[in-house]
N, C-alpha and C positions, 0 to 999 in steps of 0.2 A: 757697320760690321755686324753680322749675325752671330750671336753667341753660340758656342758648341751645344749647349743644352737645348736652345731653341731649334737649332738645326737637326738635332737628334729627334726631337718631338715631331718636326715637320716630316722627317723621313719615315717615322713610324706611321703617321697618319697617311702618308702617301702609299706606303706598302699595304695598309688596311684597305684603302680605296681601291688599289690595284687588285687585291684579292677579291673584293666584292664584285668588281667589274668582270674579272676572269670567270668567276663562278656564274655570273649572269650570262656571259657569252657562251659558256659551256652548256647551260640549260637551254638557251636559245638554239644552239647547234643540235642538241638532242631533239628538240621540238621540230626543227626544220627537216630533220632526217626521218621522222616517224612516218610510217605508212599511213596513207589516208585514201579515202574513196570519195573525196569532195573536191570539186574543181576550185571552189572558193578557198579552201584550206591550202591547196597546192599553190595557188597564186600568192598567198601570204607567206608560204614556206619559201618560195623563190625570192620574194622580197627580203625576207630575213637572211636567206643564204647569201644574197648579194651584199648585205650589210656585213655578214661574217667574213666574207672574202676580203673586204676592205679593213676589217677591224685590226688584223695584225699590223698593217701599215700605220694605222692610227695610233696603236699602242707604241709602236717603235718611234713615233714622232714626239713622244712625251718630252724628251730632252733637247729636241731640235728647236731652233729659233721660232718665235711666233710669227705667223704670216698675217700681217696687218694690211688691209686693203682700204682704199678710199672709195667712197660710194656717193654719187651725187649727179646732178644734172649738168647741163652745158653752162660753162662760164662761172662756176661757183668757186674756182680756185683750188681744185684738187691737186693739179700738178705743182702749183706753187707751194702748197702745203707739204707735199712730198719732198720737194727740194729743201724746204726749211727744216724738215725733220732730219734729213740726211746731212744738211749743212753744205750741200753742193748742188749745182744745177744738173740733175740727172735725167729730168724729163722736161720736154719743151712746154712752156706756157706762153700763150699769145692771145690775141684779140679775135682771131678768126674762130668761127664756130662750125662744127666741133673741132677742138684742138687735138684731143687724144682719140685716135682711132684704133690703135693697137695697144693692148695691155702692156704695161711696162713693169718688169720685175726687177727690183733693186736689191741685190743680195751680196753677202760677203764672198770674197774670192775662195774661201775655204769651205763654204757651205755646199753640200751636195743637194741638188734639186730633188733627188729621190727621197731625201729625209723630210722634204716639205709636202710630200704626197703626190708628186708627179711620177707617173709611170716611166720605166726606161724608154719606151717608145716615144713618149712625149718629150723626154729629154733629148733624144736623138734628133727629133724633128725641130727642136728649137733653134739649132744652129743654121737651119735652112729657111727660117721664117722670113717672109717677105713683108713688104710694106702694106700688103692688103690682108694679111692674116697671120696666125701664129701668135707668138709672144716675144716681145722685145726684152732681152735679158741684159742687165748691166751689172757687172761684178766690180765692186769697189773694196779696197782694203781699208775699211773704216771700222773702228771698235764698236760703234753703236749697232752696226749691222750684224754683229755676233749675237746681239740680244733679240732683235726682231728684223724681219724681212718686210720690205714695203712693196705693195702691188698697187700701181696706179691704174684703176679701171677706166675704160672708155665711158663716155657720157651715156646714161641709160635712158635719156628722154629724146633721143634722136631717131629711134626706130619704133614704129607702131607694133610690129610683130617680131618675134624672135626667130626670123628666118635665118637660113644657113649663111654664115659670114657676117651677120649683123652685129652691131655693138651689144645689143641685148642678149644675143645668143652667146657671145664671148663671155659676158659677165656671168650669165647663169651657169656656164660650163665650169668656171673657176670658183664660184661661190662655195661649193662644198669643201674646198681646200683651206678656206680662210678661217682664222681663229678670232680675229677682231676686225670689225668693220668701223671705219671712221666715216660717219655720215656727215657730209659737208653740205651746207646750204647758206643762203644769203637772205638779206632782207626781202629780196624780190622773189626768191624761189621757195621759201620754206613752207608755203601753203599749197604748192603745186600738187594737184590730186594724183597725177600720173606717178610722181616720185613716191608719194605716200603708199599707193597701191603696190608699186614694185618693191618697196622696202618691206612691207608686210609679208609679201610672198618670198622675199630673199632671206630674211632673217629666220632661219629654222634652228640653228645651233650656235652661231657665232655671237660673241659679246659685242656690244656696241658702244662707241664713243660719239657723241654729238658735238659738232663744231660749227659755229657761225664765223664766217670769214669776213674780210674787208672791214676790220674794226677801225681802220683809219678813215673810213668815209661813211659807213652805214650806221643807222641807229641800232641800239641793242634791242633785239626782238625775242630774246630767249624766254622771257616769261610768257609772252604771247604764243610762241612756238610750243612751249610745254603745255600750256593750258588748252590750246585748240587742237592739238594733234597728238603729241607724244605721250601724254599721261594716260591715254586710254589703252595704249598697246605696250608701253614699256615702263619698267621700274627704272627711272632716270636718276642716276647718281649726281651728274653734273653736266652742264653744257658750257663749252669753252668758247669764248669770244676772242678771236685771235687776229693779229695782223701778220700774215705770213711773210710779206716782203720785209718788214722790219726784223722779224725773227731770222730770216735768211741772212740779212745783212749782219746781224749780231753774231751769228754762227761763223760767218766768213771772217769776222774780225777776232774770232777766238773767244768771244764772250758767251757766258751762259745766258740763254734767252730769259727775258723777264715777262711778267704779266701772266695772262692765261695760257700763252704758248709755253712758257716755262713749266706751268702746272701740267699741261698736256704731255709734254716730253717726260716729265717726272713720272706721270701715271703709266706711260708706256714702258719706261725703264723698270718701274716697280713691279708691274705685272709680268715682266720678262725675266726676272731673276729666278734662280733655280727653285726657290720655295713656292713661288706663285705660278710658274709656268705649268708644272704638272697638274695643279688644281684646275687651271683653265682648260688644259687638254683633256683631263678626266671629265670635266663638265661638258665640254663640247662632244666628247665621245658618247657620254650618257644621254645627252640631248638627241644625238642621232639615233641611238637605240630606242629612246622614248618615242621619237617620231615614227619609227618603223612599227613598234609594238602597238602604239596607239592607233595608227591607221589600220593595222591588221585586225586589232580587236574590234574597232568600229565596223570594219567591213564584215567580219563574221557575225557581229551582233545584228547587222542589217539583214542577214540571211536567216536568223532564228525564226522569224515569223513563217517563212516559206518551209523551213524544216518542221516547224510545229504543225503546219498544214498536213504534211505527210503523216506525222504521228496521229493527228486527229482522224485522218482518213482510215488509217490502219485500226485505230481503236474502235471507230464506228463499225467497221466490217467485223472485227472480232466480237463486239457486243451483239451484233446481229446474228452471227453464226452461233455464238454461245446461247443466245436467247432461243433460237430455233432448236438447238440440241436439248436444252433444258425442258422446253415444252414437250419435245418428243419423249424425253426421259419420264416426265410426269405422266404422260399418257400411257406409256408402256408399263410403268410401275403400278398405276391404278388399275390397268387392265389385267395384270398378272399378280394380283394382290394376295391370292389364296396361299401360295407357297410361303410368302413372307409371314402371313398370319399363323400358319402352321408352325413355322420356326419359332415365332414369338411365343405362342402358347406352350410349346414344348420347353422352351427356355424358362418360362414362368413357372411351369410345374416343377422343373428341376430346382429352380431357385427356392420354391416354397417347401421343398423336401417332403416329409411325410405328414399329410394332413388330409382331412376329408375332401376339401376342395381341390387340392393338388392331385389326389387320386382320381377325382372326377375329370380333371384336365388331362391326365394321362390316358384315361379311358377314352376320352374324346379324340385324342391324337392317335392312339394305337388300337382303336376298336376293331379295325379290319384285321390287324395282326392277331388279336386275341381270338376273334371268331375263326380265323383260319387255323390257328393252333388248336382250338377246341375241336374243330371239325376233323382235323388230322388225327387227334387223339381218339376220337369216337369212331374213327373209320374201322369197319370190320372186314372189308375186302380190299383187294388191290385197286379195283376201279374207284371205290370211294376215296382211298388215299390219293390216287392220281388226280381225281377231280378237285379235292381240297388243296393239294399242292399247286395245281394249275391256277386255281383262283387266287391263292396267296402270291404266286409269282406274278400274276397279272396285276394285282394290287401294288406290289412292289415296283413293277414297271411303270404303272401310272403315276406313282409318287415321284419316281425319278424323272419321268417325263415332265411333270409340272415344275420340279426344281430346275430342270434344264431350260424350260421355257422362261422361267423367271430370270435366270442368268442371261439368256439370249436377249431378253428385253433390254438389258444394259449393253450387252456386246454389240447389239445392232447399231449403237451410236458410232462404233468404230468403223462401220462399213457404209454408212450413209453419207457419201461424198457429195459435194456441191456439183451441180451440173457443169459441163464444159462451157456452155454459153455464159453461165453466171461467173465462172472463173475467168473467162476471156474478157468479159465486160469489166470485171473488177480490176484485172491487170491493166487494161487500157486507162482506166481512171487514175489508178495509182501511178502509172508510168508518166502521165502528164504532170502530176505533182512532183515526181522525182526530178524531171527535167527542169522545172522551175526552181527547185531547191538547189540545183547544181550538184546533185549526188550522182555517182556513177550508177548506171543501170544494172540490174541483176538479171539472172536468167528468167526471161518472161515466158518460157515454153509452158504449154498447158500441162504436159506430163509432170513437170516440176511442181507446178501449182497444185495439181491433183494430189501428188504425194505429200505436199505440205499440209493441205487440207485434211488428208487422212491422218497425218501425225497429230494434228490439232484435235481431231475427233477421238483418236485413240487416247490422248491425254485426258480428254473429257470423260471417256469411258472409265479409265482407271480411277479418276477422281470420284466418279459416280459410285463405283464399287466400294471404295473406301467410305464414302458418305453414307451408303446404305447400311454398311456394317455399324457405323456409329449411330445411325438412326435406330436400329434394333437395340443397341445397348442403352440408348437414352430411354426408349419406351420401357425396356425391362427394368431399368432403375426406377422409373417413375411409378410403375405398377407393382413392384416387388418390395416397396418400402414397408417397414413394420406397421405403420398406420393403416395402409391399404390392406395388408395381409390380414390383420386382426379384424378389420371391419368386414371384409368379405367372409372370413371364416365364421365369425359370430353370426352374421345375418344368415349365412347359408345353413348353419347348423340349427337354427331355431326350429324349423319344421321337423327335421329328422330327430332332434332331441325330444320334441313334444311327442312324436310318434312312438319313440322308444319308451318314453315315460308312460304313455297310455297302455301300451302292450304289457310292459312290466307291472304296472299297477293292477291290471286285470288279472294277470297270471299269478303274481305273488300275493296280492292282497285280496282282491274281490273273490277270485276262485278258490284260493288256498285257505284264507281265514274266514271269509264271509260265506263261502259255498255257492256263490253266484256262478252262472255258466261262463265258459270261455267265449271270447269274441269270435263271432262266426265269420264265414267267408265274405258275407255282405260288408264286413268292415275291412278285412284285409285287401280285398280286390280294389275298392276305391282308394284305400290308403296307398297301395302300391302304385296305382295310376297317378295319384296326387304326388307321390314322392318322385316318380319319373318326370312328371310335369315340373315339379319344383327344381329338380336337377337341370332339366332342360332350360327352364327360365333363367337360372343363374349362369348356365353356360352361355345362353344367348346374351344376357346382360354383360357378362365379362368379355366375350368375344366382340360384342358390339362396341364396348368401350375401347378395346384394343384396336378394332378396325378404324374407329373415328380418330383415335390418336395417331394411327399410322397414316391416315389420309392427311391429317394436319401436318405431320412430320414430312410427308412426301412433298406437299405444296411448299412448306418452308424450305425443304432441301432444294427444290427447283429455284425458288427465289434466291437462295444463298449462292447456288452455282451460277445463276444469271448475273449476280453482282461481282463474282470473282473474275479475275483476269487469268485466262489459261496461259501457263508459261510458254513462251515462244510465240504463239499466235500465228496468224497468217503473215507471210513475208518476213520470216524471222531474220533472214539475211539482210533485208532492208532495214529492219529495226536495229540490227547491229551497226549498220552504217550511220544511221541517225545518232545512235549513242556515241559512235566514234567521232562524229562531227561535234557533238556537244562537249565531249571530253577535250578535243583539240581547242575549241573556242574557250573553254574554261581555263585550260592550261595557259593559253596566250593571255587571257585576262589577268591571271595571277602574275605572270611574268611582267605584264604592263604595270601592275600595281607595285611590284618590287622595283621596277625601273623608276616609277614615279617617286617612291620614297627615297631612293638613292639620289635622284635628281634634286629633290627638295633639300636633302641634307647638303648637297654640294652648293646649291643656290643660297643656302642660309649662311654659308661661310662668307665673312665680310670681304668685299672687293670694291674697287673704285670704278668698275666698269658697269655700264647699264646693261639690262637684259630684258627680254620680252616677258610680258605677263603670261601666266599659265592659268 
């Protein structure tokens, strides 16, 4: 008798397991209904959808009797074992081989076959089953059949192939409905390779009980059977060595069977009580889910290399196109460098505020404006004013034209599209990789590819504009630092300061106090030429430094842009499909991991039934 406290605890654990399984099934349903552009993912979605269609029936079977099936070769005593378990002769046992050709289902009179997993169409066809096909159903009013239902399989070693109507085909069709397999063997058959191979293929979710029959005449080979065969593939709890004929005789006389058969019967009864049956059913259901998710995850993992090939091809083409564009950018910027130099010099003069060198830089930038303004002010006639204004307007136009050419050097990146031949060749190569990867094809028209290449180049153009602005800012920051400022100012002012000192010394001291003559034109003319040369030298040195810095920055900018991945790239739609495949594969892998953890939790719960190794 199970105590109320223990029964309550079992119920809570059952509800918790039920909640976990329902949550897992719901997530699998969402995954199977998600939109995908991969044939491989769709195939696995159909597999999962088929499992989900059967899941409600499997969940509804939790409280129904366990379906226990006998599995074994010819003449191992399966039918006699079934008769002994029921306590009556419900299936024929004999000496002819094979004896059982039609599966025999022994169930209670009140048990609905649909609760065991049979579809309504299968149930309606059972009443018309003939001796050559279908299923032989025997309903008995026996208390033990309320706990478990027995299914006597045909011999699985009589057919080489699972052709339609063969014993092997009948067995494989009914195996998914079974909760427990009683694997029956004898001293003669236990090492039969055909049976071992079929058993490994058959046991995907059902728990297993191993039984050696003919204990009245055969030697006990259980240790040898376990060591040579079973231990590699199964976590074996116990192997029963039974005498089915003796057990049937004891049951007929109303006695409780003794020996290993009594232990076998007690094991089936214990696993069939309300507390253990849901655990076994949950375990079987999770095993089925694990089989589907594992197969799907492995199948998608096998496609990863092909999908990666598509990604590598796209990355290779993007790098090639980006490299061509950055080389063109570098060439254009270096060829149209003067406007950027003018902008940098003007910004540097403004940054240095009022100082001798900044004034010289402003003169260098605006000399044409100053000359034009001076000429306009000195004009005495309308003709002179018109000529001066025209020259100033022409200078303004030339400046604007140079600035426009500099911007055009960058904007040209957005209009330099790949040739149609190159695009067509690229589409052909990528299309072959897409077919191998099982991805749905995209629009391969040249017009679409041309527009996509244009969008890529426009993105490159915008990034280049932004990078050039940052380039100017970096150069300005490097050359407008206090250290650089004072170094240039001090060195530049050395000669003008000496010249002013020499003129002032002559005028205020030598001529005024000592009465010496003033400096003559022969001094001032060379001094003016030297001062102009000195200013020109420093302008050349400073602009040369800025020019070299700009060349280095332009080359560095080109290298940086070449390393960067332009957002979207060529075949952006195809990249989206690749990412969609990766996401679907990763989600299925996570679902498989969840299923594996849940499966392990259920398998760790103590039971007296054997199970396959994972």
